[in-house]
N, C-alpha and C positions, 0 to 999 in steps of 0.2 A: 224331152218330157213326154210322158205317155198318158193318154186319156182313155178311160173306159166308162161304160154306163151300167148295164145290167150284167150280172154273173149268174148263170142259170145251171140247173142240173143237166137238162137235155135240150140242146140247141134245136134239133129237128122238131121236137114237140112244140117248143115255145115259138118258133118262127112262123107257125101256122096262123097265129093271131097277133103277132107283135112286129114292130119295126125291127127287122132282122139285123140291120146295121148297128143297132144298139146292144146286141146280144153277144156274149161270149160264154162258152161253157166253162165249167171249172177245169176240166181237163186241158182245154186249149189255152186258158189263161196260164195254167202252170207251165205248159210247154213254151209259151211265149216268154214268160218271166225267166225261166231257166236259161233259154237261149240268150236273152238280153244280158242276164247276169254273168255269162261267160266273158263278155267283152266290156261290161260296165260295172261300176260300183253304184249300188242303189243308195240314194240319199234322200233326206226330207226335202220338201219344196223350199224350206227356209235355208238349208245349206246350199241348195242349187242356186237360188236367187242371190244369196250372199256372194257366191263365187262370181256371178254375173256382175254384181255391183262393184266388186273389187277387181274384176277382170283377171281373176286367178286362173292359171293354167295348171291342170293336175296331170299326174302321170297316167292315170287311168280315167277314161271318160266317165262322167256321172250320168245317172238316170234317175228320174223321179216318177212315181206312179200316182195317178190321180183317178178319181171316180166322180162322175157328175150325177146330179139329180136326187141322190139319197134313197135309191131303191133298197127295200128290205133285203133282197137277195144278195146284195153286196155284203151286208152284215152276216148273213147266213153262210155264204159260199166263199167270199173272198177274204173276209177278215180273219178266219181261222188259218187260212193258207199264208197270209202275210205274217201273222204271228209266228207260225211254224218256221217260216223261212227267214224271219228277221228282216223283212223288207218294210221300210217306212212308206207311208202313203199319205195322200191328202184326199179329203172328201168335201165336195162342193154341194151344198144343200139348197133345195127350194123350200124356203123356211115355212111358208104357209101350209105346206102339206105334211110336214113332220108331225108325227103323233096323231094323224087323222087317217081315215079310211078312204079319202078322196083319191081319185086316179089322175095322173097327169093328163092334161088336155090333149097333148099330142098323141097319147095312146088311144084315147077315145076317138079322136078324128081318124086315126089310121084304121081302127077296127070298123068304124062306120063306113069308111071309104071301101074297105075290103068287102063288106057285106053288100053295099049299095051296087058296086060294079058287077058283082056276081048275080044279083037278083033283079036289077032293073032291066026291062027289055030295051029301053032307050035311055041310057044313063045321061047323055047330054041334055035331053029334053027335060027329064025329071030334075036334074041338077039346076038347070036354068031357072026353073020355077022356084026352087028353094032359094037360090041366090037372089032372085027378085024379092022373095018374101023377107029375106034377111036385110034388104035395103042397102045392098052394096053399091058403091059407085060402078057405073057401067063398064068403065075400062078395066077395073080389077075383076069384075065378074067375067068379062070376055077372056081375060088372061087365064083364069081358073078353068073355065070351060074348055080351053085348049089343052088341058092336061088330064083328060079322063081316060088315057090309054091304060094306065096301071094304077092300083091303089097307092103305091109309093109316090108316083108322079103327082097324083091328085092331092095327096096329103102334103107333099112338099109345097105345092102351089098355094094351098090354103094357109099353111103355117108361115110361109116366108113373104107373102104378099099382103097380109092383112094385119091390122092391129089386134091385140088380144081380145078386145071387146068385140070386134067383128068376128074373130075366130069362134068365140063363145056363142054368138048368135047362129053362125053356120053349123057349129057342132051340135047345138041343141036341136036344130031342124033335122040334121042327118040322123041323130040318135032317135028322134021321133019316128022317122021313116024306116029305120032299120032295127028298131027294138034293141039298141045297144044302151047299156047303163053300166055303172061302176061294177056291178056284180058280174059282168061279162069278162072282167079282167082280174080274177081273184089273186093272181100271182104278181101283180105289178104294184103292190102297195109300197108306201114309203116307210122308212124307219120310224121308231118311236124316239122320243128324247132320251129315254134310258139307254137305248142302243147307241145313240150318238155319243152320249157321255161316257159309256164304256169304251168306245173306240178312242175317244179323246184321252182317257186315262191311260190307254195302252200306247199312246204316242202318235196317234193319227192326227194330222193337222186338219182343222175344220175351217172351211171358207164358205163364202156365199155364192149362190147361183141364182140370185134374185128371190123375190117373194113368191112369184107364181110362174116362173119360166117364161116371162115375156121377152120377146126379141126386142132388144133395146133400140135397134135401128128403125123399128116400126112404131115407136111410141112417142108421145109428146114429152117435152122437157120435164114437166111436172111429174108425169108418170115414170119417167126414167129415174128421177130423183127418189121417188117413193120406193121403187123396186130395189135400188142399190143401198140407200141409206137406211130404210126401215129393216131390211133383211139383216144388215150388219148389227143394228140395235137388238133385234130379236136374238141373234146368235150370242152376242155378248151378255145379254140378260140371262139367257139359259146356261151358258157355259162359264161365265165369270172370268173370261180372259179377253184380251184385245183380239180382234179379227182383222187380219191384214190382207187376206187373199180372196180373190174373186175369179170366177170363170164365166165368160160370156155365153149365154144360151145360144146354141148353134154356132158358136165361135164368132158371132157377128158384132162388130163395133163400128162406131163413127166418132167424129170429133166430140160431139155432145156427150156421148156415153163415157168417153175417156175423161172428159172434164168433170162429169158428175162423180165418177169413181174417185178422182183425185180430191174433189171437194168433200166427199163423204169419208175420207181418211184411209182408203185402201192404199197399200204400198205396191202390191203386185196383182196383175190380172192376166188371164190366159185366154188365148184365142186359138182357132184352128187355121188361121191365115199365116202365110209365110212372110208377109211384110209387117212392118212395125210402124207405130206412131213415132216420128222422129223426135218430137219433143218429150214424149213420155214412154220410152221403150219398155220400161218395167211394168207398164200397164197394158202392154200388148205382147206378151211373151207367147211364142207359138208352141203348140203341142201336136203330136201325132196321135190321132184317135184311132184305136184298134178295135177289131171285132173278130168274130169267129173265122171269117174267111179272109182276113187281112193278109195272111201269109200262108196260103195253101197252093199246091200245084194243081194241074189239070184233073187229078184224081181226088181233089179236095183233101189231100194229106198235108200235114204241116211241113213247111219248108223253112229252115233257118236262113237259107240264102235269100229267099224272098223277103223275110222279115228284116234282114240286114239292109236290103234295098229300101224298105219302108223307113227304117231308122235314118237313112241318109236323104230321104225326101224324094227318091227317084220315082216312086209310084204314088205319091200323095198329091193332093190339091183339092181345094174346096170349090165347087161350082159357084161362079159369081163372086169369088173372094179375090178382089183386086183392090189396089189402092183407090181407084176411082169410086168403087162402090162404098167406100168408107169415108168419103170426103165430108 
């Protein structure tokens, strides 16, 4: 099972202000899909999960394509390609952002970190003051301060160590200091509901990616339930069909999150980890998340051989993604 995020016209241009690991250009996406299609039969997530449930062995390996977050450029750049090639796909939506002009919190944090580390004479000193103003617990503040080496490292530290409420406080202070706002990221908007419904009518499976892209492992029990249950209700109200599929933000899950998904009525959920929940394996199905440079050689040219290694998990692995981290 394959996972993507944004699909852009020009990778080199978009990478300047965006999390490059979430980007794939139209051209590279097509090369990856064509190479995968030589060895696999593309199927819907429903057909793939049905084969898992029945433990069916097929003559030709199956592959399912998924897209997280609900970025508008997936509708603009990937959807026409999927239709042209006859490839089924699934779309996992952050429901509170659909039909709005609001930007994903992780995009705002990254652009703020990018500008801050480039402009601040002493980043650790300035950041320490902001984290104190945000009233973070001292241990988590120290952990974040240890990751000021690159914008990506700082962004990951903020996003993976804090609750979403804490991230929002830190993000607001970073935006204040770096003059970043929603208008700074004009190409990272979410789809409209009309776009989502058009994709659904064309056969794209729609699933949930929470209400606000909160990392469920960092949230309270009540907050996890709100994120998974209300997002499903929003989708079913808008689309008029049952919603069975869910993708964990950042691929992270724990026992409480899995239990909440089961109670909310989901049948299938997807992670980026290679281990499973033994009691509910269909709520912890692994995916390979791909981006522009997932399968390139030293000259940054596409390599079908490297992609094949990715498919078999030889070059994959999520930092901190261990069974112990999901206990």
